[in-house]
N, C-alpha and C positions, 0 to 999 in steps of 0.2 A: 602752870596750867592747873586750874582747880577741877574738882570732880565733875562739875557740870560741863565745863569746856571739854574735858576728856571724854565724857559721854557723847557729846556732839561729834567729836573726832572719830570715835569708834563706830558710831552710826554711819558717818560719812564713808569710813573705810569699808564697811559692809556693803554700802551701795556701790562703791567703786569696784568691788570684787565682781559684780555682775558684768562689768564691762571687760573683764580680763578674758583673753582667749583660754580655751580649755587646756592648752598644752603646758600645764605647770610641771609636768615631768616627762621624761623621755627615756627610752631604753634602746641602746645601740648594740646590735649583734656583734659578737667578737669573733676573731679568728680562732681556729682550733687551739685549745689550751689556754688562751688568754681570757682574763675575766671580762664578763659583759659589763659595760659601763651603763650606770643608771644615773641620770641627772635629775635632781629636785631643785629647780632653779626659779622658784617664785613662791607665792603664798600656797599653802598646802590645802587641798580640797577645793571643790568648786560648787558645792551645793549651798545650803543655808536658807536664809529667810526669803530670798528674792527669786531663786531659780532652782532647777533640779540639774545642775551641771555635773561635771566630772567629779567623782568622789573617790575615796580610798578603794572602793570596790573595783574600779577600773585598774588602779595600780596593782592591787593584789592579784587580780586575774591575769594581768600581763606577766607579773613576776612568777606566777605558777608555771608559766610556759618556758621559763629559762632554766637550763641545767648548767651545772658547774659553778665556778666562783664568780662573784659579782663585786663590782667596785662602785659604791654609791657616792656621788659627788653632790654636796649640799651648798646652796647659796639661797637662803630663805629667811624671811622675817617671822615665819611661823604660820599659823592658820588654825584650822578647826582641830580642837584637841582630840576629839574622838577619831577623826580621820588619822591624826598623827599617831595615836595609840595603835590603831589597826595596822598602820604601815610599820611601826616599830616591831610589833609582834610578828608580822609576816616576815620581816628580815631576821629577827632574833631567833626564830624557830627553824630557819633553814639549816640543813645538815652540812652544806658545803661552806667554803670560805666566804665570809662577808667582810669587806673592808669599807669603812666609811671615811670620807675625806671632806672636811669643811674647807671649801675654797674661798668663801668670802664671809658670809654671816650664817650662823645657825642659832637663831633666836627662838624663844618660846617653844612651840611644838617641834620645830626643826632640831632643837638641841637634844631632845630625848630620842628622836629618830637616830641621831648620830651615835647614841649609845648602843645601837644594835650591832655595831661592827665588832667582830672578833679582834680586828685590828682597827684602831681609831687614829686618824691622822688629821692634823690641822695645818693649813698653809701659813707661812709667815705673813703677818699682817691681818689675818682673818680674826674674827671675834665670835664668841658664844655668849648667850644670855639665857638665864633661867629666871622664871618668876612664877608666882601663884596663878592658878587658872582664873580666868575672868569670864563673866557672863552678864547678860542683861535680862531683866525681868520687868514685865508690866503687870502689876497686880497689887494685892493688899499686903499687909505686914506678914501674914502667914505664907503667902507666896514667896516673899523676899527671904524669909527664914529658911524655907525649903530649898531655895536656890543656894543660899549661903552654906547650908549643910552639904549639898551636893558638891559645891566648889571645894570645900575642905576635903572631902573624900577623894576627889580627883587630884587635888594637889598633894595629898599624902601618898597617893598611888604613884605619882610622877617622882616625888622625892625618893621613894624606894627604888625606882629605876636608876637614878643617879648613884644611890648608895650601893646597889648591887654591882654596878660597873665601875666603881671608884678604883682606878688603876693603881693608886698609891696608898689605898687604905688610910686616907688622910683623916678620917674621923670627922669630916665636915658635917655640921648640922645642915643638911641639904634643904630642909623645909625653911629654916631660918634664912638661908641664902636666897631661897625663892621669894620669901616675903619681902626681902630687901631689894628685889629685882637686881640681881648681881650680873655684871658684865665682865667677861674675861678676855684679855688679850690671848694671843696664841700661846705664849709662854706660860701665862697664868692658867690656861686651860689644861696644859700638860701637868703643871705643878699640882693642880687640884684633882687630877685623876680623870678629867673629862676626856682627855685624849692621851694616847700612848706616846706619841712623838710628833715633832714638827716635820712637815714635808720639806724636801730639799730646796724647792723653789716656790716663790709666791705665785699665786694665780691672779695676775694683775687684771685681766679682763673681768674676773669675778669680783674683785675688789671695787672696780669702777662701777659695776652693776649694783653691788651692795650699797654703794653710796647714794643711789637713787631711790632706795626703799623708803617709804614713808614710815618713820619710827615715832611720829609725834604722839601716838597713843600710849607710848611707854613713858615711865616716870624718869628714868635715869639714863636715857640713850646718850652715849658720848658722841662727840664729833668723830666721824669716821677717819678724819685726818690723823687721829691718834694711832690708827692701825697701819700706818705706812710701813711696808716691810723692808727688812734687810735680808741677808742670807749668810751662810757660812762660806768657807773657802771654796772657790769655784774657778775652773779653767774653761775659757771659751767666751763667746759673745752672746749676749742676750739683752732683753729690754725689760725694765721694770721701774717702778717708782722708787726713788731713794732720796735721802736727805741731801741738802745742798747748802753751800756756804762759800765765803771768800769770793774768788772771781767767778764762781758759779752763779752768783746773784743774790746770795743770802735770803732766798725764798725758803719756804718750809720744805718742800720737796719738788722734784720734777722727774720726768721720765724720758729716756732716750736710749738708743742702742749704745752699749759700751762693752768693753772686754776686760777679762780678768786672767791672771796667770797664777793660779793657786792662791788667790787672796780674796778678801771680801771688802776691799778698799774702794770707796766711792769719792775720794778726794782727788778729783781729776779736773783738768782745765777744759775749756770749751773754745778752741781756737776759731770756730765758726761764728762766735759771738751770737749765739742764739738769742732771738728777741725775747723779751720777758713775757710776751703773750704766749709763747710756746711752752712755758714752764707750767708745772702743775702746782697749784697752791693748795696742797692737801689732796687726799684721795678723792674728795668730792668733786674736784675740778680736773680729774684725769681727762685729757683731751680725747674726744671721740674723733676728732679730725685735727690736722696740724694747724689749719688757719681759722678754725672756729674759735673765737675768743673764749677764754675759760669762764665757766659758770661762776657767777658771783651773786650774793644775796643782798638786796637793797630794799628800801621802802618802795611802795608801789602807789600809783595813782591811776584811776580809770576815768579818762576824759578824752574828748576828741583830739586827734593827733594830726598835725600837718607836718609830714616828714620833710619835704623840701625846705620849708621855712625853718624847721628845727636845725637842719644841717647847715643852712646858710648862716645861721646865728652862731654856730660853733666856731671857736678859734681854730686855726690850722696848727694844732699842737697834738703830738702823738699821744700824750697821756689822756687828754680829753677824748680824742677820737676812739681810742681803745676802750675807754670806759663806756662810751655812748653807743657803741655798735656791737654786733654779734659775729662779724666776719671781717677779715682783712686779706689783702692780696698776698701773693708770694713775695713780691718786692717789698711790701711793708713788713711782712714777717721776718724777712732777712735783714732788715735795716737795724742798726744799733740805736736804741732809744737815747736821744740826747735833745735837750731843749734848744730850740732855735737853729737846728742844723738844716731845716727845710729839705729833708730827703723824702723818700717814698712813704715813710710812716707818718709824715706830716701832711700828706695830700688827702683831701676829703674823698677824692675819686678812688682811693685805695680801700675804702670801707663800704660795707653794705649792712642792711638791717639795723638802722638807727632806732633806738627805743628809749634813750635818755636825752633830755635837753641839755643838761649840764653835768660836768664831772661831780660826782658825789650826790647827784639828784636822784629822784625816784624813777623807777622804770614805768613807762606808760603802757598800761595793759592793752589798750587799743592798738598800739604799735606792735606789741608782741603777737596779738592775735592776727593782725594783718600780715606780719612777717611769716608766721606759720602757714597762713593761707596761700601765700605766693612762693613758699620755699621750693616746692617741687619744680616750678618753672623758672627759678632764678638762675642767672648766668654765673654759677660757681661750680667747681668740681663736684662730682657726685659724692666723692669721699668726704666732703666737708659738711654735707647736709645733716647728718646725725648730730654733729657737734653744735651746729646752729640751732637745731631743734631743741637739744638739751638746754642750751643757754636761754632761749626764749621761754621754753616751758617751765624752767625753774622759777622765773618771775611769776608766771601764772599760778604755779603751785604755792609759792610764798603767799600770794594774795589770798588763796583759798584757805590758808591756815590762820589768817588774821581774824580779828574780832568782827564777825558778822559780814565779812566780804568774801565773795566767791565769784569765780569767773567760769566755773565748770557747770555744764548742763548735761547731766546723765539722763538719758531716756529710760524709762522703765520703772524705777522705784517710785514711792509716793512723792508727791510734789514737795513736801517739806524736806525731803532729802536732796532735792535737786539744787537747792541753794542754801548755803550755810546760814543765811540770814533768816530763812524760814524753817522753823523746827517746831516740834510739839510744844504746846503751851505749858506742859508740866515741866519742861526743862527751864523755861523762864521763871516759873513759880519757884522751882527749886533754887534757882540762882538768887531770887529776891529773898528767899528764906534763910540764906546763909548767915 
């Protein structure tokens, strides 16, 4: 992605922020003696160019009303740098115990908020990212130089926060790491001094939520599948994503309830023959519902859609039907995928929300929009709806990131931000001048 495309993406992200609900943080009262839990689970800040929404002022005011220890859980791609600094300082200056826990992602401004903890913890599978401050300016060369000087000052200030809290005295050149936009796995964050230790267990729900953050404006964002967690020796039964192989299906990872007896071993069999659609192919595809088919990313096409005709033309083959639909029945999910066995997963009636015509073909955006529109009234279990929504929305999101194609219409911002194909003329001129 070149600088012009990245500028478009950042402008689109700013416009999308206007549509977010104000609840990007919450504070939950605790029982006597227990720390108050504070969640920062979205972009930081709510003000900006397009509205006067919730800002750090609200956070700081609520925080001032809390006495005793607090535990701040973070899952955020970042946000407004000055809101982030205000939040960091409000936490760092507290006299009581402050523990910060990175549950999924602490990127950009969220990463230095995490530094405010007297104890800093990161969950297995979570990630952190640090980078130089970024901003936009419309003006002449003098205006641009003034912004560049300000960004350097802000970045130097943030680098000093990482250095001051380096738990290992690693001697890292933090500003150089920021300029390189450095991403840290949980273990790397501990080794670099950004966190003191790993949490005992992964925060799987947070990891699934982190996989949905739009990180396209960053230069080096890794696939979140690289952050699939493991854990140390454990006794008991729990559920989380883990690596899989052998008779488990040789997929990258999957998630289900399983037990340990003082071990961390995930090399176990699955006598129930879980259907492959129930597995997680990386954190990005963590199932929001058992029978909602896993999110996948394909080419897209936006043209009229005739669902009945498309389904009629599909072969009665489970691999094709799984690819082309967003939901399958209990019976189909329980069936063992095998070519030509003509069981439940080969029946077209076992599937809903078709949006591809052929296996390997593009997603039809009209079909995705239609599916989302009728989702609430569809005859599927309520628990499956979020997964179907995530699957269909992922295709629409993929299209909105493409060259000049967008299917999202945000009300409120200027018209050139409503559609990625319509943008200020100076962006086109900049692209032509490359």
